[in-house]
BALOBA-1460 file (C-alpha; in Angstrom, 3 decimals):
// residues 86
<rec num="1" residu="m" x="61.541" y="229.942" z="-4.543"/>
<rec num="2" residu="t" x="62.429" y="229.785" z="-8.231"/>
<rec num="3" residu="r" x="64.095" y="233.190" z="-7.946"/>
<rec num="4" residu="f" x="66.525" y="231.761" z="-5.390"/>
<rec num="5" residu="d" x="67.304" y="228.879" z="-7.742"/>
<rec num="6" residu="i" x="67.972" y="231.335" z="-10.576"/>
<rec num="7" residu="l" x="70.179" y="233.479" z="-8.365"/>
<rec num="8" residu="s" x="72.061" y="230.414" z="-7.176"/>
<rec num="9" residu="e" x="72.729" y="229.355" z="-10.780"/>
<rec num="10" residu="n" x="73.893" y="232.857" z="-11.695"/>
<rec num="11" residu="i" x="76.290" y="232.944" z="-8.756"/>
<rec num="12" residu="t" x="77.674" y="229.542" z="-9.664"/>
<rec num="13" residu="l" x="78.193" y="230.603" z="-13.285"/>
<rec num="14" residu="a" x="79.861" y="233.845" z="-12.245"/>
<rec num="15" residu="s" x="82.268" y="232.104" z="-9.884"/>
<rec num="16" residu="n" x="83.155" y="229.515" z="-12.536"/>
<rec num="17" residu="n" x="83.628" y="232.261" z="-15.174"/>
<rec num="18" residu="r" x="86.935" y="233.726" z="-14.000"/>
<rec num="19" residu="n" x="88.899" y="236.261" z="-15.995"/>
<rec num="20" residu="n" x="90.602" y="234.619" z="-18.955"/>
<rec num="21" residu="i" x="92.901" y="235.823" z="-21.682"/>
<rec num="22" residu="d" x="93.682" y="233.570" z="-24.640"/>
<rec num="23" residu="g" x="92.093" y="230.731" z="-22.712"/>
<rec num="24" residu="e" x="94.398" y="231.201" z="-19.728"/>
<rec num="25" residu="e" x="93.155" y="232.073" z="-16.274"/>
<rec num="26" residu="l" x="94.068" y="235.474" z="-14.882"/>
<rec num="27" residu="l" x="94.611" y="236.056" z="-11.181"/>
<rec num="28" residu="d" x="94.366" y="239.400" z="-9.406"/>
<rec num="29" residu="n" x="96.586" y="240.648" z="-6.574"/>
<rec num="30" residu="q" x="94.468" y="238.999" z="-3.849"/>
<rec num="31" residu="d" x="94.541" y="235.632" z="-5.585"/>
<rec num="32" residu="v" x="98.343" y="235.702" z="-5.925"/>
<rec num="33" residu="l" x="98.863" y="236.966" z="-2.362"/>
<rec num="34" residu="q" x="96.797" y="234.099" z="-1.006"/>
<rec num="35" residu="m" x="98.378" y="231.539" z="-3.310"/>
<rec num="36" residu="l" x="101.974" y="232.492" z="-2.457"/>
<rec num="37" residu="k" x="101.230" y="233.526" z="1.150"/>
<rec num="38" residu="i" x="103.288" y="236.711" z="0.800"/>
<rec num="39" residu="s" x="102.811" y="240.388" z="1.604"/>
<rec num="40" residu="i" x="101.735" y="243.054" z="-0.873"/>
<rec num="41" residu="r" x="105.240" y="244.540" z="-0.649"/>
<rec num="42" residu="s" x="106.871" y="241.234" z="-1.593"/>
<rec num="43" residu="l" x="104.544" y="240.951" z="-4.566"/>
<rec num="44" residu="q" x="105.460" y="244.494" z="-5.600"/>
<rec num="45" residu="r" x="109.147" y="243.615" z="-5.325"/>
<rec num="46" residu="y" x="108.693" y="240.532" z="-7.558"/>
<rec num="47" residu="r" x="106.902" y="242.672" z="-10.152"/>
<rec num="48" residu="s" x="109.559" y="245.441" z="-10.053"/>
<rec num="49" residu="s" x="112.428" y="242.983" z="-10.398"/>
<rec num="50" residu="g" x="110.729" y="241.278" z="-13.330"/>
<rec num="51" residu="k" x="110.547" y="237.934" z="-11.585"/>
<rec num="52" residu="l" x="106.764" y="237.825" z="-11.900"/>
<rec num="53" residu="p" x="105.217" y="239.089" z="-15.143"/>
<rec num="54" residu="y" x="101.979" y="241.027" z="-14.826"/>
<rec num="55" residu="y" x="99.390" y="242.738" z="-17.002"/>
<rec num="56" residu="t" x="97.488" y="245.951" z="-16.392"/>
<rec num="57" residu="i" x="93.895" y="245.908" z="-17.585"/>
<rec num="58" residu="s" x="91.733" y="248.952" z="-16.856"/>
<rec num="59" residu="g" x="94.098" y="250.020" z="-14.100"/>
<rec num="60" residu="k" x="94.016" y="246.657" z="-12.313"/>
<rec num="61" residu="l" x="96.935" y="244.203" z="-12.127"/>
<rec num="62" residu="y" x="96.566" y="240.648" z="-13.313"/>
<rec num="63" residu="y" x="98.880" y="237.649" z="-13.458"/>
<rec num="64" residu="k" x="98.637" y="234.589" z="-15.691"/>
<rec num="65" residu="l" x="98.235" y="231.395" z="-13.719"/>
<rec num="66" residu="s" x="101.009" y="229.757" z="-15.747"/>
<rec num="67" residu="d" x="103.373" y="232.659" z="-14.931"/>
<rec num="68" residu="v" x="102.679" y="232.236" z="-11.221"/>
<rec num="69" residu="h" x="103.342" y="228.489" z="-11.472"/>
<rec num="70" residu="q" x="106.568" y="229.165" z="-13.350"/>
<rec num="71" residu="f" x="107.597" y="231.663" z="-10.640"/>
<rec num="72" residu="i" x="106.954" y="229.022" z="-7.965"/>
<rec num="73" residu="r" x="109.052" y="226.446" z="-9.850"/>
<rec num="74" residu="e" x="111.948" y="228.861" z="-10.314"/>
<rec num="75" residu="s" x="111.815" y="229.905" z="-6.660"/>
<rec num="76" residu="f" x="111.790" y="226.285" z="-5.579"/>
<rec num="77" residu="k" x="114.812" y="225.507" z="-7.805"/>
<rec num="78" residu="s" x="116.829" y="228.446" z="-6.459"/>
<rec num="79" residu="a" x="115.938" y="227.559" z="-2.860"/>
<rec num="80" residu="s" x="116.920" y="223.913" z="-3.289"/>
<rec num="81" residu="s" x="120.220" y="224.858" z="-4.961"/>
<rec num="82" residu="k" x="121.051" y="227.114" z="-2.007"/>
<rec num="83" residu="v" x="120.444" y="224.212" z="0.382"/>
<rec num="84" residu="k" x="122.742" y="221.943" z="-1.651"/>
<rec num="85" residu="d" x="125.521" y="224.514" z="-1.600"/>
<rec num="86" residu="t" x="125.640" y="224.624" z="2.190"/>
């Protein structure tokens, strides 16, 4: 039974210990896709256009959580300004 407790603690620690760089949380593609509720193609378009900064680490793409939040704020501002114009 103690082995299950140890495994449970290890799983909890691993899930709490997300990827970080300079103290900032990094998100992978799946995290961003779920957060923004967009397709992989839309995410690729945002990367290509430079709207969403990304980092490649060992061949895998990561996004800073603050960059994703900034992208959401900018998208919200541009969407609300379009509504005001009409």
